[in-house]
C-alpha positions in Angstrom: -12.2 23.7 -41.5 -12.9 21.6 -38.4 -11.4 24.6 -36.2 -13.9 26.9 -37.6 -16.8 24.6 -37.1 -16.0 23.7 -34.3 -15.9 27.6 -33.3 -18.8 27.8 -34.4 -20.5 25.0 -32.7 -19.6 26.6 -30.0 -20.7 29.9 -30.4 -24.2 28.4 -31.1 -23.9 26.3 -28.0 -23.4 29.2 -26.1 -25.8 32.1 -27.5 -28.4 29.0 -27.1 -27.8 28.9 -23.7 -27.7 32.4 -22.8 -31.4 32.6 -24.4 -32.4 30.1 -22.3 -31.7 32.1 -19.0 -35.0 32.7 -17.0 -33.4 34.2 -14.2 -31.2 37.2 -15.1 -29.0 39.4 -13.0 -27.6 43.1 -13.4 -24.9 44.6 -11.3 -24.0 48.2 -11.4 -20.1 48.6 -10.5 -19.4 51.8 -12.0 -18.7 53.6 -8.9 -17.4 51.4 -6.8 -14.7 53.8 -4.5 -17.6 53.9 -1.6 -18.0 50.2 -1.6 -21.4 50.3 -3.0 -23.7 48.4 -6.4 -26.8 48.4 -7.3 -28.1 45.1 -8.1 -31.0 43.7 -10.1 -32.8 40.3 -10.6 -35.7 39.3 -12.8 -37.8 36.2 -12.0 -40.1 34.4 -14.8 -43.8 34.9 -14.4 -45.0 32.9 -11.3 -49.2 32.0 -10.5 -48.5 31.8 -6.9 -49.8 34.5 -4.5 -46.1 35.2 -2.9 -42.7 34.9 -4.4 -40.1 34.3 -1.6 -36.4 35.9 -2.1 -33.6 34.6 0.1 -29.7 36.0 0.4 -28.1 32.9 1.9 -27.2 33.7 5.2 -23.7 31.4 5.0 -21.2 30.5 1.8 -19.8 27.2 1.0 -16.5 26.2 2.5 -17.3 28.2 5.9 -19.1 26.8 7.7 -20.9 29.4 10.0 -24.0 31.9 9.5 -22.7 35.4 8.5 -24.5 38.5 8.7 -24.9 38.8 4.6 -28.7 40.3 4.6 -26.3 43.2 6.5 -25.1 44.9 3.1 -28.5 45.1 1.3 -30.3 48.1 1.5 -33.3 49.9 -0.4 -34.9 46.9 -1.2 -37.7 47.1 -3.9 -39.6 45.1 -6.3 -41.7 45.4 -9.3 -44.0 43.5 -11.6 -43.7 42.8 -15.0 -45.6 46.3 -15.8 -43.0 48.2 -13.1 -45.9 48.6 -10.9 -44.3 48.9 -7.1 -45.3 45.3 -5.2 -46.1 44.8 -1.6 -43.2 42.8 0.2 -41.9 42.1 4.0 -39.0 41.1 5.4 -39.8 37.3 7.0 -36.7 35.8 7.7 -32.8 36.9 8.4 -32.3 36.4 4.4 -35.4 36.1 3.4 -38.0 38.6 1.6 -42.0 37.5 0.4 -42.8 39.8 -2.4 -47.0 39.7 -2.5 -48.5 38.7 -5.4 -52.5 39.3 -6.9 -52.0 38.0 -10.5 -49.6 35.7 -12.4 -46.7 38.2 -13.3 -42.4 38.2 -13.3 -40.9 40.0 -10.4 -38.2 42.3 -10.7 -36.1 42.8 -7.8 -33.4 45.5 -7.0 -31.5 46.6 -4.3 -27.7 48.6 -3.2 -25.4 46.3 -1.9 -22.6 47.2 0.3 -19.4 45.2 -0.5 -16.5 45.6 2.3 -15.7 42.5 3.6 -12.8 41.1 2.0 -11.3 38.6 4.7 -14.5 36.4 4.4 -14.2 36.0 0.8 -17.9 37.0 0.1 -17.8 40.4 -1.4 -15.2 43.2 -1.6 -15.6 46.1 -4.1 -13.2 48.9 -4.0 -11.7 51.3 -7.0 -9.5 48.6 -8.2 -11.6 45.3 -8.4 -14.8 43.4 -7.3 -15.0 40.2 -5.7 -18.5 38.4 -5.8 -19.4 34.9 -4.6 -23.2 35.0 -4.9 -23.5 33.7 -1.6 -23.5 37.6 -0.6 -24.4 39.2 -3.7 -27.3 37.9 -6.0 -30.7 36.9 -4.0 -32.2 34.0 -5.1 -36.1 32.4 -5.1 -36.5 28.7 -4.3 -39.0 28.5 -6.6 -36.2 29.2 -9.7 -33.5 27.7 -8.0 -33.0 24.9 -10.8 -33.8 27.2 -14.2 -30.6 28.5 -16.0 -28.9 32.1 -15.2 -27.4 34.9 -16.5 -24.9 37.7 -15.1 -24.4 40.7 -16.4 -21.9 43.6 -15.2 -21.6 47.3 -15.7 -17.8 47.9 -15.2 -15.1 50.8 -14.8 -13.4 51.0 -18.6 -9.9 48.4 -18.4 -11.6 46.2 -15.9 -11.7 42.6 -16.7 -14.2 40.0 -15.3 -12.9 36.1 -15.1 -14.9 33.3 -13.3 -15.4 29.8 -13.4 -18.8 29.7 -15.3 -18.8 30.5 -18.8 -19.0 33.4 -20.4 -22.4 35.0 -21.8 -22.6 38.0 -24.4 -19.6 39.8 -24.1 -16.9 39.7 -21.9 -18.5 41.1 -18.6 -21.1 38.5 -18.7 -21.2 34.6 -17.5 -24.1 32.0 -17.8 -25.0 29.1 -15.6 -27.4 26.3 -16.0 -28.4 27.2 -12.1 -28.0 29.3 -8.8 -26.2 26.5 -7.8 -23.5 27.1 -10.4 -23.7 30.6 -9.6 -23.2 30.5 -5.9 -20.5 28.2 -6.2 -18.4 30.2 -9.2 -17.2 33.7 -8.1 -16.5 36.5 -10.1 -12.9 38.4 -9.9 -13.7 41.6 -12.1 -10.9 44.7 -12.2 -7.6 45.7 -12.4 -5.5 42.1 -12.4 -3.2 40.2 -14.2 -4.3 37.0 -16.1 -2.4 34.4 -17.6 -3.3 30.6 -19.2 -2.2 27.0 -19.1 -2.8 23.4 -19.8 -2.6 20.4 -17.8 -3.6 16.8 -18.3 -6.5 17.7 -21.4 -7.6 20.7 -19.1 -7.6 24.4 -19.3 -6.4 26.2 -16.5 -6.5 30.3 -15.5 -4.7 31.9 -12.9 -5.7 35.4 -12.2 -4.2 37.9 -9.3 -5.4 40.8 -7.8 -2.9 43.2 -6.3 0.8 43.7 -6.6 3.1 41.4 -4.6 6.4 39.4 -4.3 4.8 36.6 -5.9 6.7 34.8 -9.2 3.4 34.2 -10.9 5.5 31.7 -13.7 6.8 29.4 -11.1 3.0 29.5 -9.8 2.1 28.1 -13.5 4.7 25.9 -13.8 3.7 24.4 -9.9 0.3 24.9 -10.6 0.8 22.3 -14.0 2.7 20.0 -12.2 0.0 19.8 -9.7 -2.9 18.9 -11.8 -1.0 16.0 -12.9 -1.2 14.1 -10.1 -4.9 13.8 -9.7 -5.2 10.7 -11.3 -3.2 9.1 -8.0 -6.8 9.3 -6.6 -9.3 9.9 -9.0 -10.4 8.3 -12.5 -10.9 11.7 -13.9 -12.0 15.0 -13.6 -15.5 17.2 -12.6 -14.6 19.8 -14.8 -13.1 21.2 -17.9 -11.9 24.4 -16.9 -10.3 25.8 -13.6 -9.7 29.3 -12.6 -7.2 30.5 -9.3 -7.8 33.2 -8.4 -4.9 34.8 -5.9 -5.8 38.3 -3.8 -2.6 39.7 -2.9 -3.8 42.1 0.0 -2.8 44.0 3.0 -3.8 41.5 5.5 -6.3 39.5 4.7 -5.6 35.4 4.6 -7.4 32.4 4.0 -9.0 30.3 1.0 -12.1 28.8 -0.3 -12.8 26.2 -3.0 -15.5 26.5 -5.2 -17.3 24.4 -7.7 -14.7 25.1 -10.5 -12.4 27.7 -9.4 -10.6 29.1 -5.7 -10.1 32.2 -4.3 -6.6 32.2 -2.2 -5.9 35.7 0.1 -2.1 36.3 1.5 -0.6 39.3 2.5 1.4 40.5 -0.6 4.9 39.8 0.3 4.1 36.6 1.6 5.4 35.2 -1.3 8.9 34.6 -2.0 10.4 33.7 1.2 10.3 29.6 1.0 8.3 29.0 4.4 5.7 31.3 2.5 6.1 30.2 -0.8 5.3 26.4 0.7 2.0 28.0 2.8 0.9 29.3 -0.9 1.2 26.3 -3.1 0.0 23.9 -0.3 -3.4 26.0 -0.1 -3.4 25.8 -3.6 -3.0 21.8 -4.0 -6.1 21.9 -0.9 -8.5 24.0 -2.6 -7.9 21.8 -6.3 -8.3 18.8 -4.2 -11.9 20.0 -3.1 -12.8 20.1 -6.4 -13.2 16.4 -6.1 -13.5 15.9 -2.2 -16.7 18.2 -1.5 -17.6 20.0 -4.5 -18.0 16.8 -6.9 -18.8 14.5 -3.7 -19.6 15.2 -0.3 -21.3 13.9 3.2 -25.3 13.5 2.8 -25.8 16.2 5.7 -24.3 19.1 3.0 -26.3 17.4 0.2 -28.0 19.5 -1.4 -26.9 22.9 -0.2 -29.2 24.7 2.2 -28.5 28.3 2.0 -30.6 29.2 4.7 -29.7 26.9 7.7 -26.9 25.4 9.1 -26.0 21.8 7.5 -25.2 19.3 10.2 -22.6 16.3 9.4 -20.5 14.2 11.5 -17.8 13.8 8.5 -16.4 17.5 7.9 -13.5 15.6 9.7 -13.3 13.8 6.2 -14.4 16.4 4.3 -11.9 19.1 5.3 -9.3 16.5 7.4 -8.6 14.3 4.2 -8.3 17.2 1.8 -5.6 18.6 4.1 -4.0 15.1 4.3 -3.9 15.0 0.7 -2.9 18.4 0.3 0.9 17.9 0.3 0.9 14.3 -0.7 0.2 15.7 -4.1 2.9 18.2 -3.9 5.5 16.0 -2.9 4.7 13.4 -5.7 4.8 16.6 -8.1 8.2 17.0 -7.1 7.0 20.7 -6.0 8.1 20.0 -2.3 11.2 17.9 -1.0 10.7 15.0 1.3 12.1 17.3 4.1 9.5 20.1 3.7 6.7 17.0 3.6 7.9 15.5 6.7 9.0 18.8 8.6 5.1 19.7 7.9 3.7 16.7 9.1 6.4 16.8 12.2 4.3 19.7 13.3 1.3 18.5 12.7 1.6 16.0 15.5 3.6 18.1 17.9 0.4 20.1 17.5 -1.6 17.2 18.2 0.5 16.0 21.3 0.1 19.5 23.5 -3.2 19.8 22.8 -5.8 18.7 25.7 -8.3 18.8 23.5 -7.4 15.3 22.2 -8.7 13.8 25.1 -12.4 15.2 25.4 -13.4 15.8 21.7 -14.1 13.6 18.4 -13.7 14.4 15.0 -17.6 13.4 14.6 -18.5 15.5 17.7 -16.1 18.2 16.0 -17.9 18.2 13.0 -21.3 18.2 14.4 -19.3 21.8 16.3 -17.9 23.7 13.2 -21.1 25.7 13.0 -20.7 27.0 16.7 -16.8 26.5 17.1 -15.0 29.8 18.4 -11.4 28.7 18.9 -8.9 30.0 20.8 -8.2 28.8 24.5 -11.3 26.9 25.2 -10.8 25.0 21.8 -7.4 24.4 22.4 -8.0 22.6 25.4 -11.4 20.9 25.3 -11.8 20.5 21.6 -10.1 19.1 18.5 -9.9 20.8 15.0 -11.7 19.0 11.6 -8.4 20.1 9.7 -5.4 19.1 12.0 -7.3 16.3 13.7 -9.1 15.4 10.8 -5.9 15.1 9.1 -4.3 12.7 11.5 -7.2 10.5 11.8 -6.8 10.2 8.0 -3.2 9.1 8.1 -4.4 6.2 10.9 -6.9 5.3 8.5 -4.5 5.1 5.7 -2.1 3.4 7.5 -4.2 1.2 8.7 -5.4 0.3 5.4 -2.2 -0.2 3.6 -1.2 -2.7 6.4 -4.4 -4.8 6.3 -4.3 -4.6 2.7 -0.7 -5.5 2.5 0.1 -2.4 0.4 -2.1 -3.2 -2.4 -4.5 -0.5 -1.5 -4.8 2.6 0.8 -6.9 5.5 1.9 -6.7 7.0 -1.7 -9.0 4.2 -3.2 -11.6 5.2 -0.7 -11.9 8.4 -2.1 -11.4 6.9 -5.4 -14.8 4.9 -4.3 -16.5 7.4 -3.0 -16.4 9.6 -6.3 -17.0 6.6 -8.3 -20.4 5.7 -6.2 -21.7 9.2 -4.4 -21.0 11.8 -6.8 -23.6 15.0 -6.7 -26.4 15.0 -6.4 -26.2 11.7 -4.2 -24.1 12.0 -0.8 -22.2 9.4 1.3 -23.3 8.7 4.9 -21.0 6.7 7.6 -22.5 3.1 7.2 -21.2 4.4 2.9 -17.6 4.9 4.1 -17.9 2.0 6.3 -19.2 -0.1 3.3 -16.1 1.2 1.4 -13.6 0.5 3.9 -14.6 -3.0 4.1 -15.0 -3.7 0.3 -11.4 -3.0 -0.2 -9.8 -4.3 2.8 -12.1 -7.2 3.7 -12.6 -6.1 7.6 -14.9 -5.1 9.6 -13.3 -0.9 10.4 -16.3 -0.7 12.7 -13.6 -1.0 15.9 -11.3 1.1 14.3 -14.1 3.9 13.7 -15.2 3.7 17.3 -11.9 4.1 18.5 -10.7 7.0 16.2 -14.0 8.7 14.8 -16.7 8.0 17.2 -13.9 8.5 20.1 -11.4 11.0 21.1 -8.4 9.6 19.6 -4.8 9.7 21.0 -2.5 7.9 18.4 0.7 6.1 19.0 2.8 8.3 16.5 5.9 5.6 17.5 4.3 2.5 16.3 2.3 4.3 13.8 5.9 5.8 12.0 7.3 2.4 12.7 5.4 1.0 9.8 7.1 3.6 7.2 10.7 3.1 9.0 10.2 6.3 10.6 10.7 7.8 13.9 10.2 10.8 16.1 13.1 12.7 17.3 14.2 16.2 19.4 17.5 15.5 18.2 20.4 13.2 18.8 21.1 14.6 22.0 18.3 14.8 25.0 18.1 18.0 25.9 15.6 19.8 28.2 14.1 23.3 28.4 11.6 25.2 30.9 7.8 24.7 30.0 5.5 27.2 31.2 2.3 26.2 29.8 1.1 29.8 28.7 1.4 32.1 25.1 1.4 35.3 24.7 0.0 36.9 22.1 3.5 39.1 21.6 2.0 41.7 18.6 2.7 45.3 19.3 4.9 44.1 22.3 2.1 43.0 23.9 2.3 40.5 27.0 -1.2 39.2 27.2 -2.1 35.2 27.4 -3.4 33.9 24.4 -4.1 30.6 25.4 -3.3 28.6 28.7 -2.5 24.5 28.4 -5.0 22.8 30.9 -1.8 19.9 31.1 0.9 23.1 31.9 2.2 24.8 35.0 0.3 28.2 34.2 -3.2 26.3 34.4 -2.2 24.6 37.8 -1.0 28.3 39.0 -4.2 29.7 38.4 -2.9 32.2 35.4 -5.8 32.4 32.3 -6.5 33.4 29.7 -6.3 37.1 28.7 -3.9 37.7 32.1 -1.3 40.9 31.0 2.2 40.2 32.7 4.1 42.9 33.7 7.3 41.3 35.6 8.5 37.8 36.8 10.8 37.9 39.7 9.7 41.6 40.7 11.4 42.6 37.1 9.6 44.2 33.9 9.3 41.7 31.3 8.9 42.7 27.2 7.2 40.4 25.2 10.1 40.5 22.8 12.3 39.0 26.2 9.5 36.9 27.3 10.7 33.8 26.4 14.7 34.6 27.0 13.9 35.7 30.7 12.0 32.0 31.0 15.2 30.3 29.9 17.1 32.1 32.9 15.0 29.3 35.1 15.2 25.6 35.5 12.6 23.4 35.1 11.4 23.0 38.9 12.2 26.6 39.8 9.5 28.4 41.1 9.3 31.8 40.4 6.8 34.8 40.8 4.7 36.4 38.2 3.3 39.8 38.4 0.3 40.3 36.1 -3.0 41.5 35.7 -6.1 39.8 36.2 -9.8 41.5 35.3 -7.3 45.0 35.6 -6.5 43.7 39.1 -3.0 43.6 39.9 -2.0 39.6 41.8 1.4 38.0 42.0 1.2 34.6 41.6 3.3 31.4 41.9 4.5 29.7 39.1 6.6 26.4 39.4 8.1 25.3 35.5 8.0 22.4 34.2 10.7 20.5 31.5 10.0 19.7 28.1 12.1 18.8 24.9 14.4 21.4 23.4 13.9 21.9 20.0 11.7 21.2 17.1 10.4 17.8 17.1 11.5 16.1 13.6 10.5 12.9 11.8 14.1 10.8 10.9 14.6 7.9 8.9 15.4 4.7 11.7 18.7 3.1 11.5 18.7 -0.2 9.3 15.2 0.4 7.7 13.8 -3.1 6.4 12.9 -3.4 2.6 9.3 -4.1 4.5 9.2 -0.7 6.0 10.5 0.9 2.8 7.8 -0.9 0.7 5.3 0.4 2.9 6.5 4.2 2.7 6.5 3.4 -1.2 2.9 2.6 -1.3 1.9 5.3 1.6 3.8 8.1 -0.6 4.6 6.9 -3.7 8.4 7.8 -3.3 11.4 5.8 -2.8 13.5 5.7 0.9 14.7 9.7 1.4 17.7 9.1 3.8 21.2 8.1 3.2 23.1 6.0 5.3 23.6 8.3 8.0 20.2 9.2 8.6 20.4 12.9 6.4 17.4 13.5 3.8 18.9 12.7 0.2 19.1 15.8 -1.6 17.3 16.1 -5.4 19.8 16.5 -8.3 
């Protein structure tokens, strides 16, 4: 009887929420084969002399201005009697509708959606993925009003979102536009799974066929969710939706308020290395539900959908999330200690071979993210809010564990940010420093200056020694040749993708974009490039024939040396009890090595 009453009450609440919706959206997806849809938006009555209507110029989770309005055609505005209203385009993502009397305003437009990789909008015969930032216009005047979305979809399509369902299976409701814009919709031919974890409801939706094991993914996602309490006190959601696109090439992921969208090539799930990439991404986006979606830097509060929003703390928003993602997997027994430390070693190795770490700080990288173009220049003259943000988080974590004699860690910082700075509040640099001092009893301004405000280069040997760990290239010290350049390698392409400013190629005047033809007068191929270089010894001088700006040139290149073999993290001989305790406080696991320094295999 109680269950029946609860069901009736839930239905009444849902109906009430729907009836309060003052901004209504309808979208016709019944002819999706040409990536087109028709959108209608109805705004309540306004007494102003004009109504501003916007389509965002960026989407949350991707800090770059996008040409989203380019997908809009046939814009039209009418009043509550269906009479045409005059309008003009005033900004990149802005239209102004002129009003001569109080009236409701109806907007209609055609939408082109064929941009899968940016995870904003994509419509085809099999599905539609709709992120409101590239689909549904809004008016600042009614941004806080309740909304409803109704979709007309082909027969057989199923619709899912982190939003609550509306009056039917293809409609949704939300309390305002901010919820809508952060709750994407996946509708189409898909497979759907439900599971529960720690008192919360979860859904997993796949679009596209691939070599994924849905049941294994459900099992691991269930494990991950139970680890949230390691960092935070509670959950900012009651229901969460994982959306997965198994595609023909697009890859990436985006966090949202109550869901995530993850894209991988359809056959990149089965092999362990591919699966680790997927499940680590899922963990990353899950963590974002707190870090960014529940609390975030003041520069991003509230979201300004029409302008870039600057903050020097993106390294905490993104880098800290990267830092915690594999820790949750490790604690959940989804990955092994060996896999965890292999990932950490790769991150350290990447940092050691990035000259930009000596030039740009993570604070500057955060501010620069909106204009960051990546590539050769970024490696040599910049750092990354994800990778270097991860390592700044590692350094901060180790300092806190050490300063508090294992009593506290970086997890406590994020727990306090969640407690004290939930939206609509945001946090700033002084807030973070204040939390660091309250936890440790120490002033972290010197650490902040050295690791955040200024470029930093970590002493990884000293840092890892706290946890009884060391870096190694193998028991036997061997070296191999080092040219300081990388080729693209795709389709047997010998075009140089980047040149390290600390390496021999840079000194020889070889630049990104040059195309190698021969070494010492003999033709070389992309597949044989690495082996060809290994025919020589460090300090040998070779003649490289290449095209530079379509001109054939010969360049003398004196090879250097580098350690042979992949960088690895190993346990030190005879670790102390203090080192073992430090590792336990850091990762929550016991000492993972045997007496021979090998990883202990799980039962």
